[in-house]
NUBAKE-905889 format. One line per field, with one value per residue: residue in three letters; x, y, z of N, C-alpha, C in turn; residue number from 1. Coordinates in pm, whole numbers, plus 50000, padded with zeros to 5 digits. Example, Ala and Ser with C-alpha at 12.3 -4.5 7.8 and 13.67 -1.06 7.14 Angstrom:
<rs>
code	ALA, SER;
npx	51319, 51285;
npy	49431, 49775;
npz	50780, 50708;
capx	51230, 51367;
capy	49550, 49894;
capz	50780, 50714;
cpx	51320, 51290;
cpy	49670, 50003;
cpz	50780, 50787;
pos	1, 2;
</rs>
This chain:
<rs>
code	MET, ASN, ARG, PRO, ASP, TRP, LEU, THR, LEU, HIS, VAL, PRO, ASP, THR, ASP, ALA, LEU, ASP, ARG, MET, LYS, ARG, LEU, LEU, ASP, ALA, GLY, ARG, LEU, HIS, THR, VAL, CYS, GLU, SER, ALA, ASP, CYS, PRO, ASN, ILE, GLY, GLU, CYS, PHE, ALA, GLY, LYS, THR, CYS, THR, PHE, MET, ILE, LEU, GLY, ASN, VAL, CYS, THR, ARG, ASN, CYS, ARG, PHE, CYS, ALA, ILE, VAL, HIS, GLY, HIS, PRO, SER, ALA, VAL, ASP, SER, GLY, GLU, PRO, GLN, ALA, VAL, ALA, SER, VAL, ALA, ARG, ARG, LEU, GLY, LEU, LYS, TYR, VAL, VAL, VAL, THR, SER, VAL, THR, ARG, ASP, ASP, LEU, ALA, ASP, GLY, GLY, ALA, GLY, HIS, PHE, ALA, ALA, THR, ILE, ARG, ALA, LEU, HIS, ALA, GLU, LEU, PRO, GLU, ALA, ALA, VAL, GLU, ALA, LEU, ILE, PRO, ASP, PHE, GLY, GLY, SER, ALA, ALA, ALA, LEU, GLN, GLN, VAL, ILE, ASP, ALA, GLY, PRO, ASP, VAL, ILE, ASN, HIS, ASN, VAL, GLU, THR, VAL, PRO, ARG, ILE, TYR, SER, ALA, VAL, ARG, PRO, GLN, ALA, ILE, TYR, ARG, ARG, SER, LEU, ALA, LEU, LEU, GLN, ALA, VAL, SER, GLU, SER, GLY, THR, GLY, LEU, LEU, SER, LYS, SER, GLY, LEU, MET, LEU, GLY, LEU, GLY, GLU, THR, ASN, GLY, GLU, VAL, ILE, GLU, VAL, MET, GLU, ASP, LEU, ARG, SER, VAL, HIS, CYS, ALA, VAL, LEU, THR, LEU, GLY, GLN, TYR, LEU, SER, PRO, SER, PRO, ALA, HIS, HIS, PRO, VAL, VAL, GLU, TYR, VAL, HIS, PRO, ASP, ALA, PHE, LYS, LYS, MET, GLU, LYS, ILE, GLY, TYR, ASP, MET, GLY, PHE, LEU, GLU, VAL, ASN, ALA, GLY, PRO, LEU, VAL, ARG, SER, SER, TYR, HIS, ALA, ALA, ASP, LEU, PHE, ALA, ARG, ARG, THR, GLN, ARG, GLN, THR, THR, SER;
npx	11733, 11824, 12142, 12373, 12453, 12735, 12850, 12837, 12920, 13137, 13102, 13267, 13529, 13491, 13641, 13891, 13845, 13755, 14028, 14214, 14027, 14066, 14357, 14407, 14232, 14366, 14587, 14472, 14317, 14227, 14067, 14025, 13904, 13667, 13572, 13497, 13298, 13423, 13385, 13568, 13674, 13649, 13851, 14086, 14139, 14141, 14373, 14554, 14631, 14572, 14387, 14532, 14408, 14466, 14441, 14220, 13858, 13626, 13519, 13602, 13482, 13179, 13135, 12911, 12906, 13050, 13082, 13224, 13221, 13053, 13183, 13287, 13609, 13824, 14086, 14440, 14607, 14916, 15055, 14952, 15135, 15359, 15212, 15084, 15292, 15392, 15187, 15219, 15446, 15364, 15222, 15373, 15389, 15470, 15432, 15254, 14990, 14846, 14603, 14375, 14118, 13973, 14116, 14038, 14042, 14294, 14589, 14798, 14633, 14647, 14946, 15174, 15131, 15093, 15326, 15514, 15419, 15449, 15749, 15774, 15724, 15920, 16119, 16048, 15992, 16212, 16215, 16001, 15792, 15598, 15217, 15127, 14790, 14633, 14449, 14356, 14465, 14402, 14464, 14764, 15048, 15301, 15212, 15172, 15443, 15544, 15462, 15583, 15878, 15870, 15962, 15744, 15679, 15461, 15224, 14943, 14597, 14268, 14026, 13821, 13546, 13407, 13436, 13166, 13009, 13091, 12974, 12771, 12861, 13088, 13104, 13272, 13547, 13759, 13825, 14004, 14229, 14270, 14368, 14588, 14770, 14865, 15005, 15199, 15297, 15380, 15610, 15818, 16030, 16162, 16111, 15892, 15610, 15274, 14963, 14604, 14247, 13876, 13538, 13270, 12985, 12815, 12682, 12835, 12923, 13089, 13278, 13298, 13468, 13682, 13795, 13869, 14052, 14231, 14320, 14412, 14649, 14749, 14903, 15089, 14985, 15062, 14973, 14646, 14336, 13998, 13659, 13363, 13091, 12913, 12638, 12643, 12412, 12072, 12060, 12273, 12449, 12279, 12323, 12359, 12423, 12482, 12799, 12904, 13148, 13281, 13307, 13447, 13694, 13753, 13781, 14021, 14199, 14183, 14333, 14583, 14684, 14681, 14914, 14950, 15130, 15030, 14732, 14407, 14081, 13769, 13457, 13479, 13707, 13905, 14063, 14269, 14280, 14440, 14679, 14960, 15042, 15004, 15197, 15443, 15430, 15510, 15745, 15860, 15882, 16053, 16275, 16328, 16333;
npy	76288, 76387, 76574, 76423, 76524, 76487, 76593, 76870, 77199, 77472, 77817, 77974, 78208, 78500, 78693, 78573, 78446, 78594, 78737, 78555, 78490, 78736, 78737, 78477, 78538, 78784, 78657, 78532, 78260, 77929, 77724, 77399, 77408, 77567, 77546, 77301, 77280, 77240, 77124, 77196, 77442, 77703, 77623, 77524, 77803, 78003, 77910, 77972, 77810, 77606, 77432, 77415, 77465, 77400, 77462, 77574, 77571, 77436, 77127, 76863, 76592, 76465, 76375, 76220, 76265, 76516, 76876, 77039, 77231, 77115, 77113, 77293, 77383, 77627, 77801, 77642, 77805, 78006, 78151, 78020, 77831, 77981, 78183, 77996, 77932, 78178, 78247, 78027, 78082, 78395, 78298, 78152, 77876, 77549, 77285, 77203, 77156, 77058, 77061, 76979, 76994, 76746, 76717, 76614, 76710, 76819, 76665, 76582, 76552, 76726, 76696, 76805, 77081, 77024, 76928, 77170, 77358, 77226, 77240, 77511, 77551, 77420, 77568, 77810, 77776, 77617, 77457, 77327, 77052, 76887, 76783, 76600, 76614, 76413, 76367, 76070, 76091, 75971, 75738, 75724, 75667, 75800, 76023, 76053, 76022, 76260, 76396, 76272, 76317, 76564, 76547, 76595, 76508, 76354, 76168, 76171, 76018, 75986, 75708, 75725, 75534, 75219, 74989, 74866, 75075, 75278, 75288, 75451, 75694, 75764, 75792, 75793, 75690, 75440, 75198, 74990, 75119, 75326, 75201, 75100, 75341, 75399, 75195, 75230, 75468, 75388, 75197, 75368, 75414, 75621, 75721, 75834, 75913, 75716, 75803, 75787, 75840, 75737, 75816, 75764, 75638, 75665, 75407, 75200, 74888, 74776, 74524, 74589, 74829, 74744, 74514, 74712, 74875, 74693, 74636, 74858, 74838, 74645, 74727, 74895, 75143, 75408, 75612, 75664, 75813, 75832, 75956, 76143, 76144, 76411, 76489, 76795, 76867, 76848, 76744, 76569, 76265, 76077, 76113, 75810, 75708, 75806, 75778, 75687, 75807, 75602, 75405, 75513, 75530, 75274, 75172, 75291, 75166, 74924, 74976, 75085, 74807, 74681, 74741, 75034, 75336, 75581, 75686, 75862, 75903, 76019, 76155, 76445, 76429, 76496, 76461, 76622, 76700, 76821, 76753, 76781, 76729, 76452, 76423, 76489, 76338, 76081, 76190, 76214, 75942, 75817, 75943, 75880, 75623;
npz	03765, 04051, 04194, 04392, 04753, 04747, 04533, 04570, 04461, 04538, 04527, 04278, 04316, 04149, 04076, 04076, 03870, 03674, 03640, 03556, 03303, 03198, 03109, 02971, 02730, 02633, 02517, 02299, 02365, 02487, 02695, 02834, 03037, 03033, 02785, 02817, 03035, 03288, 03621, 03804, 03763, 03917, 04153, 04007, 03851, 04030, 04181, 04005, 03796, 03457, 03214, 02921, 02570, 02253, 01880, 01839, 01951, 01833, 01748, 01559, 01575, 01740, 02017, 02262, 02520, 02569, 02663, 02461, 02141, 01836, 01511, 01240, 01221, 01283, 01097, 01176, 01461, 01385, 01591, 01803, 02023, 02083, 02217, 02406, 02586, 02666, 02824, 03009, 03137, 03266, 03463, 03605, 03601, 03694, 03607, 03328, 03140, 02829, 02594, 02311, 02104, 01894, 01536, 01286, 01067, 00956, 00840, 00960, 01205, 01385, 01527, 01498, 01548, 01817, 01884, 01834, 02030, 02293, 02273, 02231, 02527, 02637, 02573, 02678, 02935, 03099, 03333, 03380, 03373, 03149, 03030, 02822, 02665, 02470, 02142, 01921, 01681, 01466, 01442, 01336, 01369, 01312, 01344, 01640, 01712, 01651, 01843, 02084, 02038, 02075, 02316, 02555, 02926, 03020, 02840, 02796, 02724, 02700, 02792, 02799, 02862, 02883, 02651, 02553, 02557, 02381, 02103, 02174, 02322, 02191, 01933, 01684, 01785, 01852, 02031, 02066, 01944, 02095, 02298, 02154, 02111, 02368, 02396, 02253, 02351, 02567, 02534, 02394, 02466, 02572, 02813, 02908, 03087, 03037, 03030, 03103, 03116, 03275, 03259, 03508, 03546, 03325, 03241, 03282, 03439, 03723, 03683, 03418, 03410, 03570, 03382, 03164, 03330, 03352, 03096, 03052, 03200, 03085, 02857, 02993, 03098, 03287, 03485, 03631, 03610, 03768, 03721, 03807, 03555, 03407, 03289, 02996, 02905, 02884, 02623, 02568, 02644, 02894, 03274, 03450, 03604, 03953, 04100, 04423, 04650, 04786, 04629, 04439, 04589, 04627, 04378, 04317, 04499, 04354, 04138, 04251, 04339, 04145, 03986, 03882, 03868, 03971, 04118, 04046, 04203, 04235, 04263, 04126, 04045, 03694, 03405, 03372, 03666, 03963, 03849, 03819, 04110, 04119, 03929, 04061, 04299, 04177, 04100, 04332, 04457, 04307, 04329, 04606, 04587;
capx	11788, 11928, 12284, 12380, 12548, 12891, 12846, 12798, 13032, 13174, 13054, 13384, 13586, 13470, 13768, 13987, 13766, 13810, 14186, 14248, 14018, 14158, 14485, 14371, 14204, 14484, 14651, 14358, 14377, 14130, 14128, 13934, 13814, 13558, 13526, 13412, 13226, 13485, 13318, 13635, 13731, 13699, 13918, 14203, 14155, 14179, 14517, 14648, 14655, 14445, 14419, 14540, 14314, 14494, 14367, 14112, 13754, 13567, 13586, 13542, 13409, 13057, 13109, 12765, 12944, 13128, 13053, 13275, 13123, 13121, 13166, 13399, 13733, 13915, 14256, 14530, 14693, 15070, 15109, 14944, 15220, 15415, 15124, 15058, 15421, 15391, 15077, 15268, 15513, 15319, 15158, 15427, 15350, 15560, 15355, 15196, 14917, 14793, 14513, 14304, 14006, 14019, 14109, 14021, 14042, 14388, 14646, 14862, 14560, 14754, 15021, 15309, 15099, 15137, 15490, 15566, 15343, 15580, 15893, 15800, 15744, 16029, 16223, 16029, 15992, 16287, 16233, 15836, 15704, 15489, 15159, 15026, 14653, 14582, 14355, 14393, 14519, 14350, 14564, 14886, 15200, 15397, 15178, 15216, 15586, 15613, 15422, 15701, 16003, 15908, 15938, 15658, 15688, 15344, 15119, 14762, 14496, 14158, 13984, 13663, 13449, 13390, 13403, 13014, 12917, 13171, 12897, 12668, 12880, 13189, 13136, 13417, 13658, 13777, 13863, 14158, 14328, 14327, 14513, 14745, 14850, 14910, 15089, 15322, 15374, 15474, 15729, 15890, 16179, 16182, 16083, 15780, 15456, 15162, 14832, 14459, 14111, 13753, 13419, 13214, 12823, 12769, 12594, 12901, 12955, 13209, 13325, 13372, 13548, 13807, 13843, 13912, 14193, 14315, 14356, 14538, 14788, 14818, 14965, 15180, 14975, 15139, 14889, 14502, 14203, 13845, 13561, 13189, 13038, 12798, 12576, 12628, 12295, 11933, 12067, 12404, 12393, 12254, 12357, 12269, 12436, 12605, 12880, 12918, 13286, 13335, 13322, 13573, 13795, 13743, 13848, 14133, 14288, 14211, 14450, 14712, 14687, 14673, 15016, 14927, 15220, 14943, 14575, 14340, 13972, 13672, 13350, 13507, 13846, 13931, 14206, 14422, 14263, 14577, 14780, 15116, 15048, 15012, 15341, 15533, 15452, 15563, 15896, 15937, 15921, 16134, 16414, 16351, 16366;
capy	76271, 76499, 76548, 76411, 76594, 76473, 76697, 77025, 77273, 77579, 77917, 78023, 78323, 78525, 78819, 78488, 78385, 78720, 78762, 78433, 78518, 78871, 78689, 78394, 78640, 78879, 78569, 78432, 78121, 77860, 77622, 77261, 77406, 77661, 77475, 77151, 77330, 77160, 77124, 77224, 77560, 77802, 77590, 77574, 77908, 78061, 77862, 78034, 77688, 77561, 77324, 77474, 77364, 77437, 77413, 77600, 77534, 77393, 77002, 76779, 76485, 76470, 76294, 76270, 76326, 76654, 76988, 77113, 77257, 77031, 77189, 77298, 77438, 77781, 77809, 77694, 77988, 77916, 78203, 77991, 77768, 78083, 78213, 77969, 77925, 78316, 78272, 77988, 78157, 78451, 78219, 78080, 77740, 77452, 77200, 77267, 77057, 77138, 76915, 76993, 76972, 76654, 76771, 76557, 76775, 76811, 76546, 76518, 76578, 76843, 76657, 76899, 77214, 77013, 76939, 77301, 77401, 77166, 77309, 77634, 77590, 77374, 77715, 77953, 77738, 77485, 77355, 77319, 76962, 76890, 76702, 76638, 76512, 76433, 76271, 75985, 76117, 75885, 75592, 75761, 75627, 75918, 76165, 76039, 76035, 76378, 76453, 76192, 76353, 76699, 76572, 76625, 76412, 76264, 76176, 76130, 75963, 75886, 75585, 75793, 75468, 75068, 74970, 74833, 75213, 75362, 75340, 75545, 75812, 75817, 75682, 75796, 75659, 75305, 75174, 74961, 75246, 75418, 75106, 75096, 75445, 75424, 75088, 75292, 75563, 75331, 75126, 75466, 75383, 75782, 75712, 75943, 75830, 75730, 75826, 75799, 75806, 75700, 75855, 75664, 75693, 75647, 75276, 75063, 74823, 74779, 74452, 74603, 74935, 74677, 74504, 74860, 74924, 74567, 74659, 74967, 74798, 74537, 74780, 74968, 75260, 75424, 75690, 75676, 75882, 75817, 76030, 76125, 76200, 76505, 76532, 76899, 76944, 76745, 76692, 76497, 76144, 76153, 76026, 75676, 75665, 75895, 75681, 75720, 75802, 75528, 75332, 75562, 75454, 75142, 75146, 75322, 75063, 74812, 75039, 75049, 74682, 74636, 74808, 75148, 75369, 75675, 75682, 75989, 75872, 76039, 76205, 76551, 76409, 76526, 76422, 76694, 76783, 76789, 76637, 76815, 76672, 76308, 76383, 76527, 76244, 76018, 76209, 76181, 75851, 75787, 76006, 75801, 75480;
capz	03840, 04150, 04209, 04543, 04821, 04766, 04398, 04592, 04430, 04622, 04478, 04224, 04304, 04065, 04082, 04010, 03720, 03586, 03642, 03444, 03202, 03104, 03077, 02847, 02631, 02572, 02424, 02236, 02399, 02509, 02787, 02834, 03174, 02991, 02681, 02846, 03168, 03415, 03762, 03894, 03713, 04025, 04238, 03944, 03817, 04190, 04186, 03888, 03703, 03388, 03073, 02777, 02519, 02131, 01750, 01840, 02057, 01762, 01752, 01416, 01648, 01804, 02145, 02297, 02644, 02552, 02612, 02353, 02000, 01708, 01381, 01112, 01299, 01170, 01068, 01281, 01465, 01382, 01690, 01940, 02025, 02163, 02331, 02536, 02669, 02739, 02975, 03143, 03218, 03339, 03565, 03683, 03617, 03707, 03531, 03194, 03046, 02710, 02527, 02231, 02028, 01764, 01414, 01194, 00917, 00951, 00761, 01109, 01370, 01521, 01595, 01465, 01657, 01969, 01913, 01829, 02165, 02394, 02224, 02290, 02656, 02682, 02551, 02764, 03097, 03055, 03431, 03400, 03347, 03037, 02982, 02670, 02651, 02330, 02054, 01892, 01541, 01372, 01484, 01308, 01430, 01275, 01414, 01744, 01713, 01626, 01966, 02146, 01970, 02163, 02465, 02695, 03047, 03039, 02728, 02814, 02633, 02795, 02677, 02844, 02919, 02825, 02514, 02510, 02530, 02291, 02005, 02223, 02334, 02109, 01782, 01632, 01866, 01847, 02196, 02043, 01888, 02223, 02391, 02093, 02120, 02483, 02424, 02177, 02436, 02671, 02455, 02309, 02490, 02598, 02971, 02941, 03131, 02985, 03160, 03102, 03229, 03275, 03353, 03562, 03561, 03213, 03238, 03301, 03509, 03811, 03634, 03287, 03460, 03599, 03266, 03134, 03399, 03330, 02938, 03049, 03258, 02963, 02748, 03052, 03118, 03410, 03574, 03583, 03671, 03741, 03774, 03779, 03433, 03462, 03176, 03012, 02883, 02821, 02461, 02591, 02715, 03053, 03341, 03453, 03783, 04049, 04181, 04556, 04683, 04830, 04521, 04386, 04692, 04600, 04241, 04331, 04531, 04312, 04050, 04302, 04363, 03959, 03963, 03847, 03917, 04039, 04091, 04134, 04182, 04296, 04171, 04088, 03937, 03576, 03387, 03473, 03819, 04039, 03744, 03900, 04237, 04104, 03876, 04202, 04386, 04110, 04075, 04477, 04481, 04204, 04387, 04721, 04579;
cpx	11848, 12062, 12312, 12499, 12685, 12935, 12811, 12935, 13027, 13138, 13218, 13415, 13566, 13588, 13874, 13953, 13827, 13934, 14198, 14178, 14029, 14284, 14491, 14347, 14266, 14561, 14556, 14353, 14220, 14198, 13991, 13870, 13712, 13495, 13439, 13331, 13298, 13440, 13424, 13724, 13739, 13796, 14058, 14267, 14215, 14313, 14613, 14694, 14529, 14516, 14447, 14519, 14351, 14436, 14242, 13964, 13658, 13583, 13521, 13490, 13296, 13016, 12982, 12811, 13015, 13095, 13101, 13185, 13168, 13062, 13273, 13535, 13780, 14044, 14348, 14603, 14868, 15099, 15064, 15048, 15321, 15319, 15119, 15199, 15423, 15290, 15147, 15343, 15483, 15256, 15225, 15432, 15483, 15538, 15216, 15103, 14826, 14713, 14464, 14198, 14083, 13997, 14136, 14054, 14196, 14512, 14714, 14760, 14618, 14863, 15148, 15259, 15119, 15275, 15551, 15512, 15449, 15705, 15884, 15795, 15831, 16139, 16173, 16015, 16056, 16277, 16102, 15819, 15575, 15403, 15095, 14927, 14593, 14519, 14424, 14476, 14473, 14394, 14716, 14977, 15291, 15328, 15197, 15333, 15655, 15600, 15558, 15806, 16004, 15931, 15889, 15728, 15625, 15267, 15023, 14679, 14412, 14108, 13826, 13595, 13486, 13365, 13261, 12984, 12971, 13066, 12799, 12695, 13010, 13249, 13208, 13557, 13667, 13873, 14021, 14258, 14378, 14403, 14619, 14828, 14915, 15037, 15233, 15374, 15454, 15616, 15799, 16005, 16239, 16194, 15975, 15685, 15353, 15022, 14672, 14361, 13975, 13634, 13341, 13062, 12759, 12677, 12673, 12857, 13087, 13307, 13393, 13464, 13701, 13876, 13916, 14078, 14286, 14374, 14436, 14666, 14836, 14928, 15071, 15138, 14980, 15053, 14712, 14426, 14055, 13757, 13428, 13162, 12953, 12778, 12607, 12520, 12202, 11980, 12196, 12364, 12361, 12362, 12299, 12317, 12515, 12673, 12910, 13089, 13353, 13373, 13404, 13682, 13848, 13802, 13994, 14246, 14308, 14337, 14573, 14753, 14748, 14826, 15025, 15004, 15135, 14795, 14489, 14201, 13884, 13571, 13381, 13636, 13829, 14048, 14317, 14422, 14403, 14684, 14928, 15099, 15079, 15183, 15478, 15538, 15535, 15692, 15983, 15961, 16032, 16306, 16436, 16387, 16500;
cpy	76390, 76453, 76537, 76518, 76595, 76579, 76833, 77136, 77426, 77730, 77955, 78152, 78418, 78631, 78726, 78422, 78487, 78734, 78650, 78448, 78625, 78796, 78584, 78445, 78735, 78805, 78492, 78294, 78084, 77755, 77520, 77350, 77484, 77576, 77348, 77150, 77251, 77194, 77225, 77390, 77664, 77751, 77625, 77726, 78004, 78052, 77903, 77909, 77689, 77441, 77385, 77438, 77463, 77382, 77456, 77561, 77495, 77213, 76908, 76643, 76479, 76387, 76327, 76295, 76469, 76781, 77080, 77151, 77137, 77134, 77181, 77397, 77538, 77723, 77760, 77828, 77949, 78006, 78173, 77906, 77896, 78154, 78164, 77922, 78060, 78304, 78196, 78033, 78280, 78419, 78155, 77912, 77640, 77313, 77214, 77138, 77123, 76990, 77021, 76960, 76844, 76750, 76666, 76597, 76796, 76696, 76512, 76497, 76671, 76835, 76780, 77009, 77151, 76963, 77116, 77359, 77347, 77188, 77458, 77630, 77538, 77504, 77808, 77894, 77614, 77444, 77312, 77152, 76959, 76802, 76715, 76545, 76529, 76300, 76169, 75992, 76019, 75729, 75630, 75736, 75734, 76062, 76150, 76078, 76161, 76442, 76387, 76278, 76487, 76695, 76607, 76513, 76306, 76262, 76141, 76108, 75921, 75798, 75639, 75670, 75327, 75091, 74949, 74996, 75284, 75393, 75429, 75654, 75887, 75750, 75679, 75775, 75514, 75278, 75121, 75010, 75296, 75331, 75101, 75201, 75447, 75296, 75177, 75396, 75512, 75268, 75227, 75475, 75535, 75786, 75838, 75840, 75850, 75730, 75815, 75799, 75751, 75793, 75737, 75723, 75705, 75541, 75158, 75006, 74776, 74658, 74511, 74729, 74878, 74609, 74564, 74863, 74802, 74591, 74738, 74918, 74694, 74608, 74910, 75091, 75274, 75504, 75661, 75775, 75861, 75899, 76055, 76180, 76276, 76537, 76678, 76962, 76837, 76694, 76579, 76361, 76121, 76061, 75914, 75681, 75751, 75797, 75728, 75726, 75700, 75409, 75374, 75524, 75317, 75059, 75218, 75235, 74957, 74852, 75039, 74932, 74590, 74708, 74950, 75248, 75518, 75633, 75803, 75950, 75932, 76114, 76353, 76549, 76419, 76445, 76497, 76756, 76747, 76704, 76713, 76756, 76528, 76284, 76437, 76406, 76113, 76054, 76190, 76049, 75764, 75798, 75938, 75650, 75429;
cpz	03955, 04178, 04371, 04626, 04803, 04625, 04371, 04525, 04517, 04491, 04432, 04289, 04179, 04004, 04039, 03883, 03614, 03534, 03507, 03312, 03107, 03034, 02958, 02722, 02558, 02474, 02317, 02258, 02474, 02599, 02806, 02962, 03141, 02884, 02716, 02996, 03289, 03528, 03828, 03859, 03832, 04105, 04161, 03903, 03947, 04201, 04053, 03806, 03585, 03299, 02992, 02647, 02370, 02026, 01805, 01946, 01954, 01746, 01636, 01490, 01722, 01920, 02233, 02459, 02682, 02530, 02524, 02210, 01915, 01594, 01282, 01185, 01187, 01160, 01171, 01309, 01480, 01533, 01826, 01998, 02166, 02260, 02393, 02619, 02755, 02905, 03051, 03206, 03301, 03438, 03644, 03687, 03607, 03622, 03443, 03145, 02933, 02644, 02413, 02182, 01918, 01636, 01306, 01017, 00869, 00916, 00887, 01226, 01407, 01571, 01610, 01558, 01794, 02014, 01922, 01998, 02278, 02356, 02278, 02458, 02718, 02706, 02686, 02894, 03102, 03184, 03463, 03334, 03249, 03000, 02868, 02645, 02514, 02247, 02012, 01749, 01440, 01387, 01426, 01421, 01389, 01333, 01566, 01768, 01718, 01776, 02061, 02143, 02023, 02250, 02581, 02782, 03063, 02901, 02743, 02711, 02705, 02693, 02724, 02947, 02850, 02722, 02469, 02485, 02426, 02152, 02047, 02266, 02265, 02001, 01725, 01705, 01830, 01938, 02191, 02023, 01991, 02246, 02312, 02075, 02277, 02491, 02350, 02271, 02525, 02593, 02377, 02351, 02545, 02764, 03021, 02993, 03066, 03077, 03062, 03199, 03179, 03330, 03390, 03535, 03430, 03188, 03241, 03410, 03580, 03713, 03493, 03365, 03496, 03508, 03166, 03184, 03353, 03176, 02970, 03103, 03142, 02881, 02841, 03114, 03247, 03523, 03514, 03651, 03643, 03774, 03766, 03654, 03471, 03343, 03152, 02972, 02866, 02663, 02467, 02677, 02844, 03166, 03422, 03589, 03891, 04160, 04306, 04582, 04725, 04731, 04450, 04470, 04649, 04475, 04243, 04435, 04470, 04197, 04124, 04297, 04210, 03909, 03904, 03919, 04037, 03997, 04120, 04073, 04279, 04217, 04102, 04024, 03799, 03550, 03389, 03627, 03901, 03972, 03783, 04022, 04196, 03997, 03989, 04246, 04326, 04139, 04249, 04522, 04405, 04273, 04527, 04742, 04576;
pos	1, 2, 3, 4, 5, 6, 7, 8, 9, 10, 11, 12, 13, 14, 15, 16, 17, 18, 19, 20, 21, 22, 23, 24, 25, 26, 27, 28, 29, 30, 31, 32, 33, 34, 35, 36, 37, 38, 39, 40, 41, 42, 43, 44, 45, 46, 47, 48, 49, 50, 51, 52, 53, 54, 55, 56, 57, 58, 59, 60, 61, 62, 63, 64, 65, 66, 67, 68, 69, 70, 71, 72, 73, 74, 75, 76, 77, 78, 79, 80, 81, 82, 83, 84, 85, 86, 87, 88, 89, 90, 91, 92, 93, 94, 95, 96, 97, 98, 99, 100, 101, 102, 103, 104, 105, 106, 107, 108, 109, 110, 111, 112, 113, 114, 115, 116, 117, 118, 119, 120, 121, 122, 123, 124, 125, 126, 127, 128, 129, 130, 131, 132, 133, 134, 135, 136, 137, 138, 139, 140, 141, 142, 143, 144, 145, 146, 147, 148, 149, 150, 151, 152, 153, 154, 155, 156, 157, 158, 159, 160, 161, 162, 163, 164, 165, 166, 167, 168, 169, 170, 171, 172, 173, 174, 175, 176, 177, 178, 179, 180, 181, 182, 183, 184, 185, 186, 187, 188, 189, 190, 191, 192, 193, 194, 195, 196, 197, 198, 199, 200, 201, 202, 203, 204, 205, 206, 207, 208, 209, 210, 211, 212, 213, 214, 215, 216, 217, 218, 219, 220, 221, 222, 223, 224, 225, 226, 227, 228, 229, 230, 231, 232, 233, 234, 235, 236, 237, 238, 239, 240, 241, 242, 243, 244, 245, 246, 247, 248, 249, 250, 251, 252, 253, 254, 255, 256, 257, 258, 259, 260, 261, 262, 263, 264, 265, 266, 267, 268, 269, 270, 271, 272, 273, 274, 275, 276, 277, 278, 279, 280, 281, 282, 283, 284, 285, 286, 287, 288, 289;
</rs>
């Protein structure tokens, strides 16, 4: 299946890519932009922003939609939280997104390392907002609480797709467990925003997507992203459909009508794409309301 015109990407600025790569390499850091083959890497790196990926670049899970390498991860780098904070400061970031591979091999799923990274960012960049894009930590409430206690501004956990397709693309994940995590974030009493996202084009129906959106609102998820699934390789789950931009706009309107505070929907939207803009819009609305 050939990609449609609306998924045509601009050639990235190689100088911008190289500059960012040198900075990240100097800190021995990874980004989901690189490891997950994000189509927006050129735009984001040129804008001197990225999504930091902590806890290495090898995942203990093997989701069939994801380009990140599956296998046995290396030991946790205790210096990584400070390295992330230092690079974020050098980039002058006002909004920092931190994600990770899933580390089912760790007792807390890596939650303590997430918390340490958030605290390091607060210390290095006290005016910056922090979004933590987290795995499910195996459903551990104690692990999630470690991240909440570190004081991020947004906790993001993607449900990725509709429940019917989980066994095909997310066999080690549990849909209801992800909803429970988002509910715990929303009910934490800390005022932080909960956020989630889905990929479209995996074989889901519009009705199924709307049902997931309703489930997310039922657990008070505040921010939603919807983007087109792009298969990383022939060995991954195939693209079943290229969803037209107009269909994304309709879903965006449905999301706002449901009560999501912010919705970002489009073929090239990814969970962290323009995350700072979404947060800024929300903050501005709170200020003026």
